[in-house]
SEMINU-339141 format. One record per residue (C-alpha): residue in one letter; x, z, y. Coordinates in steps of 0.1 Angstrom, whole numbers, plus 2048, in hexadecimal, padded with zeros to 3 digits. Example, Ala and Ser with C-alpha at 12.3 -4.5 7.8 and 13.67 -1.06 7.14 Angstrom:
% SEMINU-339141
A87B84E7D3/S8898477F5/
This chain:
% SEMINU-339141
MD92696B6B/KD986BAB7A/ED9C6D5B61/TD896F4B64/PDA0712B61/SD9E72BB46/ID91750B4C/VDA776AB36/YD9A78AB2A/PDB179DB19/LDA27B5AFF/KDAC7CCAE1/VD997CDAC0/QD937F0ABA/AD89801A9A/ID6B817A90/RD7282CA73/SD5683EA62/KD5A858A44/GD5B846A27/QD58821A33/TD70808A3A/PD75804A5B/KD637ECA71/LD777DBA8F/YD677D5AB1/VD707C0ACD/YD5C7C8AEC/FD527A9B06/PD597B4B25/QD3E7B5B43/AD4979FB58/LD4D783B40/AD2D78CB34/AD1E789B57/AD2E765B59/ID1C754B3D/NCFB76CB39/LD0577DB1C/ECE7798B17/ACE67B3AFD/GCD57AFADB/ECE0787ADF/LCE6778AC3/VD0D765ABD/QD2175BAA2/WD47759AA1/ED55733A96/LD7B73AA84/LD9171BA8E/DDAF727A83/RDC3747A82/GDC874AAA6/EDA773CAB7/LD83746AB6/HD6773BAC2/LD4574DACE/LD2873AAC7/RD06743AD7/HCE773DAC5/QCD1731AE3/PCE4737B04/PCCF73BB21/RCC671EB39/VCDB715B55/FCC6716B76/YCD7709B97/QCC8715BB8/KCCF703BD4/TCDD713BF3/VCCE70AC11/RCEB70AC2F/DCE671BC51/ECE26FCC6E/SCF9713C7E/ED1470DC66/ND1A6E9C74/
């Protein structure tokens, strides 16, 4: 069976520091990756910690996948 190649998006963890508060760490989701999985603003997600080097992002209600049948032009044959 053929394995699907992984897509890699390197990111930097960013810190937001508010006066008198502990810094909050943020990871921004690249638009291309969000579009590829139909991730939308406001969607509820959670992190699953697998070990110190790996996290999984879990979606509570991933969108249903709809496949669109394409019609081939007869002149392509």
